[in-house]
Phi, psi and omega in degrees: 000137181240147177228131179259135177233141177288150174282128182289318183213124181229159177231125176238113176240159179184184180222129182239115181241145178224148182216128177237141181207141171270113183281311176226115183307127179079354183240312185215129177236140182239134177231122182232134173236148179225131178235123176250130179240142170232098188238116182219158173281120185290338181278319185258340183079001180280152178295138179290140183295154171068021179245129173272138181288322184238131177223127182232136174232132178228138177231122174253113175262132183243141179053052179055042174093002178289338176214161180192162175231133179239132181233131176237132177237135174227127178288164183308132173291125187278337183219136174228168183256320192266311183242072186294341181271350179296147178290130177231146179212168172290165175210156175229131179238134181244132177238147175240146178214152178220137181239147176218128177288137182207114175052048178078005177237177174237125175265129182241128171251137185221139171241116180263142181056058185313316186269010178051046183290122177276130177208156176266127180290187189305315179279153181296142172059018174258108184292148174288172183294127175286178178305137179211157180234144179217155176225127183222164176237126179252131179233146175249147182245000000 
C-alpha cells in the first residue's frame, strides 16, 4: 500500500543558462540551454521526487532552419515515490528535422528519438517516446 503526501515546505533553486551562436553565417546556428536544479524538502532535507539535477537542450539549425538536430539530456532522477528499486539512469534523446517551403507553407519531416533510446520518463515505469516519424504542414496567418 502506498500513500502520497504533499510536501509542506520546499525549496527549488537553480541556474538557467542559455547560449546562442552563429557558427557559420547563413549555414549553421547553435542554441544551447542548461538548467541546474537544487530542489529539496525543507523539513526533511530530502531531494524532491521526479526532478533531474542537470538538464541540457541543444539545437543546431542548418541552412537557416531548413534542417536541424535537437538534443535533450536529462540526468538521473534522484528520487521517486512508487518504485524506488527500479533502475533509473540519465538519458539523451536526439531528434532530426527537415523543412521545405511549399506554396506559402512549410512542410516539416521529423524523426524523433533517432537512436530509439529507451528511457523512463518522469513518472515510474512510463516509457519515453520511442523512435517516431512525422510529417506536418506549418502555415502562418
